[in-house]
C-alpha positions in Angstrom: 0.0 0.0 0.0 1.4 3.4 -1.0 1.8 6.4 1.3 -0.9 8.2 -0.7 -3.4 5.5 0.0 -2.6 5.6 3.7 -3.0 9.4 3.6 -6.5 9.1 2.0 -7.6 6.5 4.6 -6.4 8.6 7.5 -8.1 11.7 6.0 -11.4 9.7 5.7 -11.1 8.9 9.4 -10.7 12.6 10.3 -7.0 12.3 11.1 -4.6 15.1 10.2 -1.2 16.3 11.3 -1.5 18.4 14.4 1.0 20.4 16.5 1.2 20.0 20.2 -0.8 22.4 22.4 0.6 23.9 25.6 -2.5 23.5 27.7 -1.7 21.1 30.6 -0.6 23.2 33.5 2.4 22.1 35.5 1.7 21.6 39.2 -1.6 22.2 41.0 -4.0 24.5 39.1 -4.7 27.9 40.7 -8.3 28.1 41.8 -8.5 31.8 40.9 -6.7 31.6 37.6 -9.7 32.2 35.4 -10.9 35.1 37.7 -7.6 36.8 37.0 -8.1 36.7 33.3 -11.7 37.9 33.6 -10.5 40.8 35.8 -7.9 41.8 33.2 -10.3 41.5 30.3 -13.1 43.5 32.1 -10.6 46.3 33.1 -9.2 46.5 29.6 -12.6 46.7 28.1 -13.6 49.5 30.5 -10.5 51.6 29.6 -11.0 51.0 25.8 -14.6 52.0 26.0 -13.6 55.2 27.8 -10.9 55.9 25.3 -8.1 55.4 27.7 -4.8 53.7 26.6 -4.4 50.0 27.2 -0.9 48.6 26.6 0.6 45.2 26.9 4.3 45.1 27.7 7.0 42.4 27.6 10.8 42.0 27.1 11.8 39.6 24.3 14.8 37.4 24.8 18.2 38.9 24.0 19.5 38.5 20.5 23.2 38.3 19.5 24.6 41.0 17.2 26.7 39.6 14.4 26.6 37.5 11.3 24.9 34.6 13.2 22.5 31.9 11.8 18.9 32.7 12.2 16.1 30.1 11.8 13.9 30.6 8.8 14.3 31.2 5.1 14.6 34.2 2.8 14.4 34.5 -0.9 17.8 34.5 -2.5 19.4 33.3 -5.7 19.8 29.5 -5.6 23.6 29.8 -6.1 23.9 32.5 -3.5 23.0 31.3 0.0 23.7 33.6 2.9 27.0 32.6 4.6 26.9 32.9 8.4 29.2 31.9 11.3 29.2 28.2 12.1 28.9 28.8 15.9 26.7 31.2 17.9 29.3 32.3 20.3 28.6 35.9 21.2 31.0 38.6 19.9 32.0 40.6 22.9 32.6 43.9 21.1 29.3 43.7 19.3 27.2 42.5 22.3 23.5 41.7 22.4 20.3 43.7 22.1 17.2 43.5 24.4 14.0 44.4 22.5 11.3 45.6 24.9 7.8 45.7 23.3 4.8 48.0 24.1 1.6 47.0 22.2 -1.2 49.5 22.2 -4.6 47.7 22.0 -6.5 50.9 21.1 -4.8 51.5 17.7 -2.9 48.3 16.8 0.4 50.1 17.2 3.5 48.5 18.5 6.5 50.3 20.0 9.9 48.6 20.6 12.7 50.0 22.6 15.9 48.2 21.6 18.3 48.3 24.4 22.0 47.4 24.2 22.4 46.8 27.9 20.8 44.9 30.8 17.1 44.2 30.9 16.4 45.9 34.2 13.3 47.4 35.8 14.6 50.9 35.0 14.9 49.8 31.3 11.3 48.5 31.4 9.9 51.8 32.7 12.0 53.8 30.4 10.5 51.8 27.5 7.0 52.7 28.7 8.1 56.3 29.1 9.5 56.4 25.6 6.2 55.0 24.2 4.3 57.7 26.1 6.5 60.5 24.7 6.5 59.1 21.2 2.9 57.8 20.8 0.8 58.0 24.0 0.5 61.6 25.0 -0.3 62.7 21.4 -2.8 59.9 20.7 -4.5 60.2 24.1 -4.6 63.8 25.2 -7.6 63.1 27.4 -6.5 59.8 28.6 -7.7 59.5 32.2 -4.9 57.0 33.0 -2.9 54.2 31.5 -3.8 50.5 31.9 -0.8 48.2 31.7 -0.9 44.4 31.5 2.3 42.4 31.9 3.6 39.0 33.1 4.4 38.3 36.7 8.2 37.9 36.5 11.3 39.5 35.0 12.1 43.2 35.0 8.4 44.1 35.3 7.5 41.4 37.8 5.1 41.8 40.6 7.9 41.3 43.2 10.3 43.8 41.6 10.5 46.8 44.0 12.5 48.8 41.5 9.8 48.4 38.9 7.2 49.8 41.3 9.5 52.6 42.4 10.4 53.6 38.8 6.7 53.6 37.8 5.9 55.9 40.6 8.7 58.2 39.4 7.3 58.1 35.9 3.7 58.8 37.1 5.0 61.8 39.1 7.0 63.1 36.1 4.2 63.0 33.5 1.2 63.5 35.9 -0.7 60.4 34.8 -2.4 57.6 36.8 -1.2 54.1 36.0 -2.9 50.9 36.8 -0.9 47.6 36.3 -2.3 44.1 36.2 0.0 41.1 36.3 -1.0 38.0 34.5 -0.7 34.6 36.2 2.6 32.7 36.0 3.0 30.8 32.7 0.5 32.9 30.8 3.0 34.9 28.7 1.8 33.2 25.5 -1.5 34.9 25.9 -0.1 38.4 26.2 -1.3 40.7 23.4 2.2 42.0 23.0 3.5 38.5 22.3 1.0 37.2 19.7 0.0 40.5 18.2 3.5 42.2 18.0 6.5 40.0 18.6 5.2 37.0 16.5 5.1 39.2 13.4 8.4 40.9 14.2 10.1 37.5 14.5 8.5 36.4 11.2 9.8 39.5 9.5 13.5 38.9 10.5 13.5 35.1 9.7 16.7 34.2 7.9 18.2 37.6 8.4 21.0 38.0 10.9 21.4 41.1 13.0 24.8 42.2 11.7 24.6 45.4 13.7 22.1 47.3 15.9 20.9 49.5 13.0 19.9 46.4 11.0 18.0 45.1 14.0 16.1 48.4 14.4 15.2 48.5 10.7 14.0 44.9 10.6 11.9 45.3 13.7 10.4 48.6 12.6 9.5 47.3 9.1 7.1 44.5 10.3 3.7 44.8 8.7 0.5 42.7 8.8 -2.8 42.6 6.9 -4.5 44.1 10.0 -2.3 47.2 9.4 0.0 46.8 12.4 2.3 49.7 12.7 5.6 49.2 14.5 7.8 52.1 15.8 11.3 51.0 16.8 13.9 53.2 18.6 17.4 52.5 19.8 18.3 52.9 23.4 22.0 53.2 24.2 21.6 54.0 27.9 23.8 52.1 30.3 21.5 50.5 32.8 23.1 49.3 36.0 22.3 45.7 36.9 21.0 44.6 40.3 20.1 48.1 41.5 18.2 48.0 44.8 15.5 50.3 46.2 16.0 51.2 49.9 13.1 50.9 52.4 13.1 54.6 52.6 12.7 55.0 48.9 10.0 52.4 48.7 8.0 54.2 51.4 7.8 57.2 49.1 5.4 55.2 46.9 2.6 56.6 49.1 -0.1 55.9 46.6 0.6 52.2 46.2 -2.7 50.3 46.6 -3.7 46.7 46.4 -6.9 45.9 44.5 -7.8 42.4 45.3 -10.4 40.6 43.1 -13.7 39.9 44.7 -13.9 36.2 43.9 -13.4 34.6 47.3 -9.6 34.9 47.1 -7.7 32.6 49.5 -4.8 34.0 51.5 -2.5 31.5 49.7 -2.9 33.2 46.3 -3.6 36.7 47.4 -0.1 38.0 46.5 -0.6 37.0 42.8 -3.9 38.7 42.4 -3.3 42.5 42.6 -3.3 45.5 40.4 -1.0 48.3 41.2 -2.2 51.9 41.1 0.3 54.7 40.8 -0.6 58.4 40.5 1.2 61.6 41.1 
């Protein structure tokens, strides 16, 4: 029996090739997990209806700068394949880049701040600040506050004191109220910034190595979609200090820090994961 006949039989039995689905949660499921998503969706819908900016933020993994191999294919002459280095050992003098994405749900606009230094909480807030100065304050003159959704770890994690402190400094500087909701652990694949911005950026640079930072900025900024996604990409050469700490005295200056717990019978065990942060000047 030929493989074509086997394929026809499998097709008649409703079989087809399927990719794996990341659905099964590792460990014990959180009882309030769905309530967290409902809270985020309801809050975002309320801001969107009122015309307030809703942004989803995330830092993409660091990328090596240099003539390195990149997965994917590009259209080239069949006798002229792109020649790249046979190993991905980083080149110290060229370094790496840290793309930090800000996706605006209101207007399908993506903003990427390409840092050439550490992915720190200060860098995360600076990326939001640059989005605000470049896009936000002009697009939302009567904003009434910014709603931010992000994951629960990393430079913008719910435990990061520097992230909270820098957000308060940003709110004081621009005179805007900021509400932050952290998604549950392991939920980054559902972030709007991930599947509405970074997936198209990654597809745009497939097969094209980042030979220098300028090339990386151009490739990121040229990503387009049929839904008219617009990507604004800027370069950030600021030297961010790694492992900067916030003193207790500095943390106490966040006088407007409030915890908004969901009203869904939250247990004490999970309470630390279920808050939104409110910052205002």
